[in-house]
mmCIF file of the N, C-alpha and C atoms, coordinates in Angstrom:
data_MODEL
# 
_entry.id   MODEL 
# 
loop_
_atom_site.group_PDB 
_atom_site.id 
_atom_site.type_symbol 
_atom_site.label_atom_id 
_atom_site.label_alt_id 
_atom_site.label_comp_id 
_atom_site.label_asym_id 
_atom_site.label_entity_id 
_atom_site.label_seq_id 
_atom_site.pdbx_PDB_ins_code 
_atom_site.Cartn_x 
_atom_site.Cartn_y 
_atom_site.Cartn_z 
_atom_site.occupancy 
_atom_site.B_iso_or_equiv 
_atom_site.pdbx_formal_charge 
_atom_site.auth_seq_id 
_atom_site.auth_comp_id 
_atom_site.auth_asym_id 
_atom_site.auth_atom_id 
_atom_site.pdbx_PDB_model_num 
ATOM 1   N N  . MET A 1 1  ? 32.095 -5.527  -31.816 1.00 0.00 ? 1  MET A N  1 
ATOM 2   C CA . MET A 1 1  ? 32.038 -6.229  -30.567 1.00 0.00 ? 1  MET A CA 1 
ATOM 3   C C  . MET A 1 1  ? 32.414 -5.297  -29.443 1.00 0.00 ? 1  MET A C  1 
ATOM 4   N N  . LEU A 1 2  ? 33.437 -4.488  -29.650 1.00 0.00 ? 2  LEU A N  1 
ATOM 5   C CA . LEU A 1 2  ? 33.875 -3.580  -28.617 1.00 0.00 ? 2  LEU A CA 1 
ATOM 6   C C  . LEU A 1 2  ? 32.781 -2.527  -28.332 1.00 0.00 ? 2  LEU A C  1 
ATOM 7   N N  . THR A 1 3  ? 32.084 -2.068  -29.378 1.00 0.00 ? 3  THR A N  1 
ATOM 8   C CA . THR A 1 3  ? 31.012 -1.153  -29.135 1.00 0.00 ? 3  THR A CA 1 
ATOM 9   C C  . THR A 1 3  ? 29.927 -1.748  -28.283 1.00 0.00 ? 3  THR A C  1 
ATOM 10  N N  . ALA A 1 4  ? 29.545 -2.970  -28.534 1.00 0.00 ? 4  ALA A N  1 
ATOM 11  C CA . ALA A 1 4  ? 28.555 -3.643  -27.705 1.00 0.00 ? 4  ALA A CA 1 
ATOM 12  C C  . ALA A 1 4  ? 29.028 -3.700  -26.235 1.00 0.00 ? 4  ALA A C  1 
ATOM 13  N N  . ALA A 1 5  ? 30.302 -4.148  -26.060 1.00 0.00 ? 5  ALA A N  1 
ATOM 14  C CA . ALA A 1 5  ? 30.844 -4.177  -24.698 1.00 0.00 ? 5  ALA A CA 1 
ATOM 15  C C  . ALA A 1 5  ? 30.827 -2.784  -24.036 1.00 0.00 ? 5  ALA A C  1 
ATOM 16  N N  . TYR A 1 6  ? 31.182 -1.793  -24.740 1.00 0.00 ? 6  TYR A N  1 
ATOM 17  C CA . TYR A 1 6  ? 31.220 -0.436  -24.198 1.00 0.00 ? 6  TYR A CA 1 
ATOM 18  C C  . TYR A 1 6  ? 29.844 -0.051  -23.674 1.00 0.00 ? 6  TYR A C  1 
ATOM 19  N N  . TYR A 1 7  ? 28.813 -0.238  -24.456 1.00 0.00 ? 7  TYR A N  1 
ATOM 20  C CA . TYR A 1 7  ? 27.505 0.182   -24.018 1.00 0.00 ? 7  TYR A CA 1 
ATOM 21  C C  . TYR A 1 7  ? 26.937 -0.762  -22.863 1.00 0.00 ? 7  TYR A C  1 
ATOM 22  N N  . MET A 1 8  ? 27.317 -1.977  -22.876 1.00 0.00 ? 8  MET A N  1 
ATOM 23  C CA . MET A 1 8  ? 26.919 -2.921  -21.797 1.00 0.00 ? 8  MET A CA 1 
ATOM 24  C C  . MET A 1 8  ? 27.570 -2.408  -20.504 1.00 0.00 ? 8  MET A C  1 
ATOM 25  N N  . LEU A 1 9  ? 28.817 -2.031  -20.539 1.00 0.00 ? 9  LEU A N  1 
ATOM 26  C CA . LEU A 1 9  ? 29.543 -1.565  -19.322 1.00 0.00 ? 9  LEU A CA 1 
ATOM 27  C C  . LEU A 1 9  ? 28.995 -0.215  -18.898 1.00 0.00 ? 9  LEU A C  1 
ATOM 28  N N  . ARG A 1 10 ? 28.833 0.657   -19.876 1.00 0.00 ? 10 ARG A N  1 
ATOM 29  C CA . ARG A 1 10 ? 28.421 2.020   -19.602 1.00 0.00 ? 10 ARG A CA 1 
ATOM 30  C C  . ARG A 1 10 ? 26.973 2.018   -18.899 1.00 0.00 ? 10 ARG A C  1 
ATOM 31  N N  . ASP A 1 11 ? 26.095 1.219   -19.474 1.00 0.00 ? 11 ASP A N  1 
ATOM 32  C CA . ASP A 1 11 ? 24.725 1.272   -19.007 1.00 0.00 ? 11 ASP A CA 1 
ATOM 33  C C  . ASP A 1 11 ? 24.412 0.206   -17.986 1.00 0.00 ? 11 ASP A C  1 
ATOM 34  N N  . ASP A 1 12 ? 25.393 -0.646  -17.647 1.00 0.00 ? 12 ASP A N  1 
ATOM 35  C CA . ASP A 1 12 ? 25.262 -1.737  -16.702 1.00 0.00 ? 12 ASP A CA 1 
ATOM 36  C C  . ASP A 1 12 ? 24.107 -2.595  -17.076 1.00 0.00 ? 12 ASP A C  1 
ATOM 37  N N  . LYS A 1 13 ? 24.068 -3.054  -18.320 1.00 0.00 ? 13 LYS A N  1 
ATOM 38  C CA . LYS A 1 13 ? 23.026 -3.928  -18.827 1.00 0.00 ? 13 LYS A CA 1 
ATOM 39  C C  . LYS A 1 13 ? 23.601 -5.211  -19.346 1.00 0.00 ? 13 LYS A C  1 
ATOM 40  N N  . ASP A 1 14 ? 22.793 -6.315  -19.292 1.00 0.00 ? 14 ASP A N  1 
ATOM 41  C CA . ASP A 1 14 ? 23.154 -7.559  -19.885 1.00 0.00 ? 14 ASP A CA 1 
ATOM 42  C C  . ASP A 1 14 ? 22.943 -7.528  -21.426 1.00 0.00 ? 14 ASP A C  1 
ATOM 43  N N  . TYR A 1 15 ? 23.741 -8.327  -22.086 1.00 0.00 ? 15 TYR A N  1 
ATOM 44  C CA . TYR A 1 15 ? 23.638 -8.452  -23.542 1.00 0.00 ? 15 TYR A CA 1 
ATOM 45  C C  . TYR A 1 15 ? 22.322 -9.234  -23.841 1.00 0.00 ? 15 TYR A C  1 
ATOM 46  N N  . HIS A 1 16 ? 21.630 -8.740  -24.896 1.00 0.00 ? 16 HIS A N  1 
ATOM 47  C CA . HIS A 1 16 ? 20.479 -9.472  -25.447 1.00 0.00 ? 16 HIS A CA 1 
ATOM 48  C C  . HIS A 1 16 ? 20.528 -9.341  -26.950 1.00 0.00 ? 16 HIS A C  1 
ATOM 49  N N  . GLU A 1 17 ? 20.207 -10.379 -27.646 1.00 0.00 ? 17 GLU A N  1 
ATOM 50  C CA . GLU A 1 17 ? 20.200 -10.375 -29.057 1.00 0.00 ? 17 GLU A CA 1 
ATOM 51  C C  . GLU A 1 17 ? 19.036 -9.676  -29.589 1.00 0.00 ? 17 GLU A C  1 
ATOM 52  N N  . LEU A 1 18 ? 19.234 -8.754  -30.646 1.00 0.00 ? 18 LEU A N  1 
ATOM 53  C CA . LEU A 1 18 ? 18.141 -7.959  -31.167 1.00 0.00 ? 18 LEU A CA 1 
ATOM 54  C C  . LEU A 1 18 ? 17.353 -8.754  -32.236 1.00 0.00 ? 18 LEU A C  1 
ATOM 55  N N  . GLY A 1 19 ? 17.944 -9.740  -32.840 1.00 0.00 ? 19 GLY A N  1 
ATOM 56  C CA . GLY A 1 19 ? 17.294 -10.511 -33.810 1.00 0.00 ? 19 GLY A CA 1 
ATOM 57  C C  . GLY A 1 19 ? 17.712 -10.095 -35.269 1.00 0.00 ? 19 GLY A C  1 
ATOM 58  N N  . GLY A 1 20 ? 17.546 -10.965 -36.199 1.00 0.00 ? 20 GLY A N  1 
ATOM 59  C CA . GLY A 1 20 ? 17.993 -10.773 -37.519 1.00 0.00 ? 20 GLY A CA 1 
ATOM 60  C C  . GLY A 1 20 ? 17.219 -9.698  -38.264 1.00 0.00 ? 20 GLY A C  1 
ATOM 61  N N  . ARG A 1 21 ? 16.011 -9.393  -37.872 1.00 0.00 ? 21 ARG A N  1 
ATOM 62  C CA . ARG A 1 21 ? 15.198 -8.383  -38.557 1.00 0.00 ? 21 ARG A CA 1 
ATOM 63  C C  . ARG A 1 21 ? 15.154 -7.049  -37.878 1.00 0.00 ? 21 ARG A C  1 
ATOM 64  N N  . TYR A 1 22 ? 16.022 -6.841  -36.890 1.00 0.00 ? 22 TYR A N  1 
ATOM 65  C CA . TYR A 1 22 ? 16.056 -5.602  -36.109 1.00 0.00 ? 22 TYR A CA 1 
ATOM 66  C C  . TYR A 1 22 ? 16.156 -4.389  -37.028 1.00 0.00 ? 22 TYR A C  1 
ATOM 67  N N  . LEU A 1 23 ? 17.216 -4.391  -37.889 1.00 0.00 ? 23 LEU A N  1 
ATOM 68  C CA . LEU A 1 23 ? 17.463 -3.191  -38.674 1.00 0.00 ? 23 LEU A CA 1 
ATOM 69  C C  . LEU A 1 23 ? 16.367 -3.068  -39.752 1.00 0.00 ? 23 LEU A C  1 
ATOM 70  N N  . ASP A 1 24 ? 15.844 -4.166  -40.295 1.00 0.00 ? 24 ASP A N  1 
ATOM 71  C CA . ASP A 1 24 ? 14.768 -4.023  -41.216 1.00 0.00 ? 24 ASP A CA 1 
ATOM 72  C C  . ASP A 1 24 ? 13.549 -3.412  -40.670 1.00 0.00 ? 24 ASP A C  1 
ATOM 73  N N  . ASP A 1 25 ? 13.183 -3.840  -39.461 1.00 0.00 ? 25 ASP A N  1 
ATOM 74  C CA . ASP A 1 25 ? 12.000 -3.318  -38.822 1.00 0.00 ? 25 ASP A CA 1 
ATOM 75  C C  . ASP A 1 25 ? 12.200 -1.872  -38.402 1.00 0.00 ? 25 ASP A C  1 
ATOM 76  N N  . ARG A 1 26 ? 13.367 -1.531  -38.052 1.00 0.00 ? 26 ARG A N  1 
ATOM 77  C CA . ARG A 1 26 ? 13.682 -0.201  -37.428 1.00 0.00 ? 26 ARG A CA 1 
ATOM 78  C C  . ARG A 1 26 ? 13.482 0.938   -38.480 1.00 0.00 ? 26 ARG A C  1 
ATOM 79  N N  . ASP A 1 27 ? 13.863 0.693   -39.702 1.00 0.00 ? 27 ASP A N  1 
ATOM 80  C CA . ASP A 1 27 ? 13.804 1.800   -40.671 1.00 0.00 ? 27 ASP A CA 1 
ATOM 81  C C  . ASP A 1 27 ? 13.222 1.310   -42.023 1.00 0.00 ? 27 ASP A C  1 
ATOM 82  N N  . LYS A 1 28 ? 11.923 0.973   -42.019 1.00 0.00 ? 28 LYS A N  1 
ATOM 83  C CA . LYS A 1 28 ? 11.322 0.479   -43.247 1.00 0.00 ? 28 LYS A CA 1 
ATOM 84  C C  . LYS A 1 28 ? 11.278 1.486   -44.440 1.00 0.00 ? 28 LYS A C  1 
ATOM 85  N N  . HIS A 1 29 ? 10.947 2.676   -44.068 1.00 0.00 ? 29 HIS A N  1 
ATOM 86  C CA . HIS A 1 29 ? 10.871 3.729   -45.104 1.00 0.00 ? 29 HIS A CA 1 
ATOM 87  C C  . HIS A 1 29 ? 12.212 3.874   -45.824 1.00 0.00 ? 29 HIS A C  1 
ATOM 88  N N  . ARG A 1 30 ? 13.297 3.973   -45.134 1.00 0.00 ? 30 ARG A N  1 
ATOM 89  C CA . ARG A 1 30 ? 14.605 4.081   -45.749 1.00 0.00 ? 30 ARG A CA 1 
ATOM 90  C C  . ARG A 1 30 ? 14.943 2.965   -46.609 1.00 0.00 ? 30 ARG A C  1 
ATOM 91  N N  . ILE A 1 31 ? 14.695 1.717   -46.110 1.00 0.00 ? 31 ILE A N  1 
ATOM 92  C CA . ILE A 1 31 ? 14.936 0.541   -46.985 1.00 0.00 ? 31 ILE A CA 1 
ATOM 93  C C  . ILE A 1 31 ? 14.068 0.526   -48.222 1.00 0.00 ? 31 ILE A C  1 
ATOM 94  N N  . THR A 1 32 ? 12.796 0.916   -48.052 1.00 0.00 ? 32 THR A N  1 
ATOM 95  C CA . THR A 1 32 ? 11.883 0.948   -49.206 1.00 0.00 ? 32 THR A CA 1 
ATOM 96  C C  . THR A 1 32 ? 12.520 1.913   -50.202 1.00 0.00 ? 32 THR A C  1 
ATOM 97  N N  . GLN A 1 33 ? 12.903 3.066   -49.855 1.00 0.00 ? 33 GLN A N  1 
ATOM 98  C CA . GLN A 1 33 ? 13.409 4.087   -50.801 1.00 0.00 ? 33 GLN A CA 1 
ATOM 99  C C  . GLN A 1 33 ? 14.649 3.608   -51.490 1.00 0.00 ? 33 GLN A C  1 
ATOM 100 N N  . ARG A 1 34 ? 15.555 2.991   -50.763 1.00 0.00 ? 34 ARG A N  1 
ATOM 101 C CA . ARG A 1 34 ? 16.733 2.413   -51.314 1.00 0.00 ? 34 ARG A CA 1 
ATOM 102 C C  . ARG A 1 34 ? 16.431 1.413   -52.385 1.00 0.00 ? 34 ARG A C  1 
ATOM 103 N N  . LEU A 1 35 ? 15.532 0.503   -52.074 1.00 0.00 ? 35 LEU A N  1 
ATOM 104 C CA . LEU A 1 35 ? 15.173 -0.551  -53.067 1.00 0.00 ? 35 LEU A CA 1 
ATOM 105 C C  . LEU A 1 35 ? 14.484 -0.023  -54.284 1.00 0.00 ? 35 LEU A C  1 
ATOM 106 N N  . LEU A 1 36 ? 13.619 1.036   -54.103 1.00 0.00 ? 36 LEU A N  1 
ATOM 107 C CA . LEU A 1 36 ? 12.927 1.670   -55.172 1.00 0.00 ? 36 LEU A CA 1 
ATOM 108 C C  . LEU A 1 36 ? 13.941 2.325   -56.109 1.00 0.00 ? 36 LEU A C  1 
ATOM 109 N N  . ARG A 1 37 ? 14.930 2.984   -55.467 1.00 0.00 ? 37 ARG A N  1 
ATOM 110 C CA . ARG A 1 37 ? 16.006 3.701   -56.276 1.00 0.00 ? 37 ARG A CA 1 
ATOM 111 C C  . ARG A 1 37 ? 16.831 2.602   -57.035 1.00 0.00 ? 37 ARG A C  1 
ATOM 112 N N  . ARG A 1 38 ? 17.078 1.429   -56.431 1.00 0.00 ? 38 ARG A N  1 
ATOM 113 C CA . ARG A 1 38 ? 17.825 0.398   -57.141 1.00 0.00 ? 38 ARG A CA 1 
ATOM 114 C C  . ARG A 1 38 ? 17.027 -0.120  -58.280 1.00 0.00 ? 38 ARG A C  1 
ATOM 115 N N  . LEU A 1 39 ? 15.717 -0.346  -58.139 1.00 0.00 ? 39 LEU A N  1 
ATOM 116 C CA . LEU A 1 39 ? 14.953 -0.774  -59.239 1.00 0.00 ? 39 LEU A CA 1 
ATOM 117 C C  . LEU A 1 39 ? 14.965 0.261   -60.396 1.00 0.00 ? 39 LEU A C  1 
ATOM 118 N N  . HIS A 1 40 ? 14.886 1.523   -60.065 1.00 0.00 ? 40 HIS A N  1 
ATOM 119 C CA . HIS A 1 40 ? 14.850 2.582   -60.981 1.00 0.00 ? 40 HIS A CA 1 
ATOM 120 C C  . HIS A 1 40 ? 16.140 2.562   -61.799 1.00 0.00 ? 40 HIS A C  1 
ATOM 121 N N  . ASP A 1 41 ? 17.276 2.397   -61.107 1.00 0.00 ? 41 ASP A N  1 
ATOM 122 C CA . ASP A 1 41 ? 18.610 2.328   -61.707 1.00 0.00 ? 41 ASP A CA 1 
ATOM 123 C C  . ASP A 1 41 ? 18.705 1.141   -62.655 1.00 0.00 ? 41 ASP A C  1 
ATOM 124 N N  . LEU A 1 42 ? 17.933 0.119   -62.402 1.00 0.00 ? 42 LEU A N  1 
ATOM 125 C CA . LEU A 1 42 ? 17.983 -1.097  -63.234 1.00 0.00 ? 42 LEU A CA 1 
ATOM 126 C C  . LEU A 1 42 ? 16.975 -0.939  -64.450 1.00 0.00 ? 42 LEU A C  1 
ATOM 127 N N  . GLY A 1 43 ? 16.236 0.099   -64.438 1.00 0.00 ? 43 GLY A N  1 
ATOM 128 C CA . GLY A 1 43 ? 15.362 0.369   -65.581 1.00 0.00 ? 43 GLY A CA 1 
ATOM 129 C C  . GLY A 1 43 ? 13.957 -0.148  -65.379 1.00 0.00 ? 43 GLY A C  1 
ATOM 130 N N  . VAL A 1 44 ? 13.561 -0.433  -64.135 1.00 0.00 ? 44 VAL A N  1 
ATOM 131 C CA . VAL A 1 44 ? 12.223 -0.889  -63.859 1.00 0.00 ? 44 VAL A CA 1 
ATOM 132 C C  . VAL A 1 44 ? 11.436 0.177   -63.214 1.00 0.00 ? 44 VAL A C  1 
ATOM 133 N N  . GLU A 1 45 ? 10.208 0.434   -63.770 1.00 0.00 ? 45 GLU A N  1 
ATOM 134 C CA . GLU A 1 45 ? 9.343  1.427   -63.192 1.00 0.00 ? 45 GLU A CA 1 
ATOM 135 C C  . GLU A 1 45 ? 8.258  0.709   -62.402 1.00 0.00 ? 45 GLU A C  1 
ATOM 136 N N  . VAL A 1 46 ? 8.085  1.092   -61.145 1.00 0.00 ? 46 VAL A N  1 
ATOM 137 C CA . VAL A 1 46 ? 7.100  0.425   -60.269 1.00 0.00 ? 46 VAL A CA 1 
ATOM 138 C C  . VAL A 1 46 ? 6.161  1.470   -59.653 1.00 0.00 ? 46 VAL A C  1 
ATOM 139 N N  . GLU A 1 47 ? 4.975  0.927   -59.192 1.00 0.00 ? 47 GLU A N  1 
ATOM 140 C CA . GLU A 1 47 ? 4.065  1.711   -58.435 1.00 0.00 ? 47 GLU A CA 1 
ATOM 141 C C  . GLU A 1 47 ? 3.956  1.025   -57.150 1.00 0.00 ? 47 GLU A C  1 
ATOM 142 N N  . VAL A 1 48 ? 4.000  1.775   -56.018 1.00 0.00 ? 48 VAL A N  1 
ATOM 143 C CA . VAL A 1 48 ? 4.026  1.213   -54.688 1.00 0.00 ? 48 VAL A CA 1 
ATOM 144 C C  . VAL A 1 48 ? 2.703  1.588   -53.967 1.00 0.00 ? 48 VAL A C  1 
ATOM 145 N N  . LYS A 1 49 ? 2.140  0.574   -53.401 1.00 0.00 ? 49 LYS A N  1 
ATOM 146 C CA . LYS A 1 49 ? 0.936  0.766   -52.589 1.00 0.00 ? 49 LYS A CA 1 
ATOM 147 C C  . LYS A 1 49 ? 1.143  0.148   -51.236 1.00 0.00 ? 49 LYS A C  1 
ATOM 148 N N  . ALA A 1 50 ? 0.744  0.821   -50.202 1.00 0.00 ? 50 ALA A N  1 
ATOM 149 C CA . ALA A 1 50 ? 0.927  0.237   -48.834 1.00 0.00 ? 50 ALA A CA 1 
ATOM 150 C C  . ALA A 1 50 ? 0.074  -0.974  -48.643 1.00 0.00 ? 50 ALA A C  1 
ATOM 151 N N  . ALA A 1 51 ? 0.534  -1.942  -47.966 1.00 0.00 ? 51 ALA A N  1 
ATOM 152 C CA . ALA A 1 51 ? -0.220 -3.182  -47.717 1.00 0.00 ? 51 ALA A CA 1 
ATOM 153 C C  . ALA A 1 51 ? -1.067 -3.060  -46.465 1.00 0.00 ? 51 ALA A C  1 
# 
């Protein structure tokens, strides 16, 4: 919360909610790689094709 307040004061901007999917939409490749690695660790082999 302090970080948000700092940037709001520094940049003289109002607060606005980014939404629940902000981080998911921001870095899809990184999330995909993390989930694929997790599946591999669980012993599941998958083939990925872009939708």
